[in-house]
N, C-alpha and C positions, 0 to 999 in steps of 0.2 A: 304338462302330463292336461289332457281336456277334463274334463268335469266325469267321462263315461271310465277314463282308466282309473280315477280316483273311484268311482262306484265300486270296478271288477276288484282292484285291490283291497277295498274293506271287505267284501262279501269273500275274495280268497282268503285274506289271513282269519277271517273267524275260522269259514271250514277249516282251516286244516290246526287253527287250536281247537274248536269244538264247543270251548265256551273261554272268555275271554273278558278281563276287565277293563273299562273307560281308558287303565293309568298306563295299563301296556298295549292296549292301540295306540297310543296315545306316544308311547316310547317308541314301539314300531314304525310310526308315523317317523317322527325327528330322526328314525337312524337312518331314514330313505331320505338321504340329503337332496337326491339330482328331482325329486318330486318335492319335497316337505321345504326346503333350503331350510334345515333345522330346527321346523317352529313344529309346536307341540300342535293335538289335533283338538281345539278347543269341543266343549261338551253341544256346543249349539250348533258348532258345523257335525258333528255327529249323528246328530238329531236330523236335522237337512236331508242328511244324505240318507239317514234309516228308511224319511219318508219318502224320497226318491228313488231309492230302489225297491220301495212296494209298488209306487206307481207303476216302475217301467220297465220291471222285470216279477212284481209277484212276491219277491221274496221276504222272507216274513224276518227280520233281527230282533229279540225279544229279548228280555232281560230274566236275569230267576235272581232274584230277589235273595235268598237264603245263601249264606255262604257269600256275600261279599258282593252283590248287583254282578254280575257274572253275564255280559254276551252271547247270543247265541242264537243261526237260525233253526228259527223252530219247524219250518215246513221242506227238508233237504231234500223230500220224495219229489219238489215240484222241478228241482234241479235234474236230480239224476234219472226223473221218468221224462224229460224235455230234451231231445240228445242236440237239439239243435240251440237250445239255452246253452247246455252244458258243455258243447264243443266252442260257443261264443267266450263262456267266461274263460274256459281251460284255456283259450285261446288268448284272452286278453290276460292273463294271471301270465302264462309263460313270457309273453308280451311284457308282462311291468318286472319282471324276474331279469327277464336282458337290459332292461333299462338302467337298471339297479346298476348292472356290473358293466357298463359300456368300457371301461378297462380292461376288460378280457375279450373285446372285440376279434381280436388276431386269432383268438381260440375258441370260440361258437359257432359252429361252422354249420349254416341250414340252407337249407334248397330253396331257390327260387321260380316263386308262380308267378309268371308276367302278366296272362289272358287279367287276372282277379284285379291288375291296378291301373287297367285301361279302360273297360269295360261294364264288370261289376256294378260301381255304384249307378251308374243310368239307366240299367236294366231294369235295377232293384226300384230304382224310383220310379221307372215307366210299370213296372209289375203292382206298385201299390195302389194305382189309377188304374190298371189293367187296358196301358194305352200301346197301340199297334206300334212297333218301330219298324223302320226301315235299315236293314243292314246292306253292306257291300260284304259279299264272305267268299272268301278265294280258298278252293276246296285246294289240298295235297296234289292232286293230279292232274290238276287245271292249270292253264297257263294265265288265265286272267281269274278277277274275281265279277261274283253278278249282283245288283241289286233289286232285291225285293224285300214285301214286307212280311211282316210276322206279329203270330201274338204270343208274349214269352208269357208259358205257364209256369213254370219254376227252371231253381238254378240248380247246378250238384257239381261238388268237387271230387273230381275221382284221378289219382295218379296223376299230383300237382296242375293238374288242369282243371279253369273250371267249366262249365258247359251249359248251354241255355236250351231247353226242352219248349220247344214251340208250335206251334199250329199255323201251317206254311199256307198263306192264303191262294197262293196260286196251284197247291198239287192238293190242296185239300187234305190235308195229314198233318200227323205231329211227326218233328225228325230234328235232333238235337245239333247242334251247332258248337263249335267248337269257338271259345272267347279268343283265341290266340287267331285265330282265322280271319278274324272279321276286321275287313280295313277302314270301315267306317260304318257307323253307328246314327241314327235322330229317331230322337221320340217325336211322333206324331199327335197332330190332337185329334184325332180317331180314336175310339175304343172299341174295346170289344169283352163280351160275360166271357168269365169261366165256366164251363161247362159242371155244371152241380155235383156229377158224378167222378169229377177227377179228385183222384188224390193222389198228392206228387210219390209218398210212401209207398204206398200200392203197387201203383205205377214200377216201382225199379226193386220190389220186394225181393223177384226171383232173379233177378237177374245179379251178375259178379260186380259190374263197373257199371258200363254208359252204353252196351250194344244193346239194343233192342229194338223188335218190330220187327225181325229179322226169321220168324217161323221156325224159330230152336223155341221147343218145349221143354220148362224144367221138371227133373226128375233127380229121384232118388241118385245121390252120389255116394260111394265109398272111398274114402280114402285112407293109405297108410303110408305114413311122416317113420320114417327112420329115429333113431336113439338121441340121434345130436338135434334131428329138426321137427320133435312135436312138440318139444315147449317152445320150439316159434308160433306152433301153431294154436295153442294153450294159452300162449298169451297173446296171441293178437289173430284171432280168427279170420278164417280168409271172407267170412259171408256170416249177416245175422244167426241162420238157421242150423249154422256146426255146432255138431254136440258132440260129446266122446263118447265112445260104442266101448273099448276096451282099451288100456293100458299095457302089455304085454310086457314091457320093461326094454326089450332090445327093440319094440317099435310100438304104436300105438294108431287104430282105425279109428276115423273120423266119419260121421255121416251129416250131407247137405242137402238143403233141397232149395235146387238152382239150373238155373238155364247152362248147359255147359257151352256157351258161343267162344269164339274167337279168343275174347279176352282173356275169357277162363282157362282158357289149356295155352294160352301163352304163359299168366301166372305159374303154373305147374311146371312149365317147361324150364322157367327161367332157376329151378332150383333145384334141377338134375335127377340124379336117380334117387336123392332124400325121401323123395314122395312116388306113390306108386297106384293107380289108377287101377280098383280094387273089381268096382261094379259103376258104369253098366259095360257089358262087351265093347258097346260099339265105339264107348271113347276111349276102353283103353287101344281101340283098332287103328283113332283117331293119332294117339297118344307117339302110338307103332309106327305109322306113316311119316310126321314130323323126325321122329329120332330116324327113323331109315334118312330122308331130305338130307337129314343133320350128316348124317355120319356119311354119304355120299360127296358132298363139301368139303369130308380131311380125309376121305380113306388113302390118299395116295401122300398124304405129309409121312 
């Protein structure tokens, strides 16, 4: 267990408890024998971890002296309002939990994200110093890969694939590259300047996934989910702009502001008749076209 895992274990344990004493923390630590070898958590070690957590994450673990010296996170909004930090801590927390239960490895099923294993670390290191990277990229529909330099602006995880958004020096435009299609990658000594007005979150704010730059404009979309599927949309929104308009029992209507690109349409088609596009009319027509094409494939069965 490395230091980062120890820190995230401590943060997650305190987050779940709300408030907890050092003794209870130490007991939790000693019970995780895969991590602690059954040893207790010394107070001096705990205090070092508290300081390191504040230095690395800006998360403050304070002590409430009244009622028995209970430790708590005094700025939880610093986690909740930072999506990257929350995602990272939640991911590490899940990893720690699975690490504590490796005896159940045949009963814990996960999806593999191979693209993150090979190139993500190198790209992130290049991004820290704004260094140009040379990639050999092999698109799905091409017979061979092509080598060219890019300036990595940001990375994005979508549908179990990692992507890098980068400025293509040859075409002088911004393009998206799937890490699973990069055959080779080298960090160069050349540096670049990230545009001052570039904001990664804003760049993708009206996109459903990773399809951008197609000319498809964002617009208000109203979806109707049937009684079975409305709960899924409530618990896991399709887009950050999603809002519940009405829950009529047998169905619920949701409003989104998003560009209805190819990947958005494919997402709607995945759930079949459990979602209906109410507005806009042109998107209903697009859905109807795809459904008609699908019917043609099976109509003779």
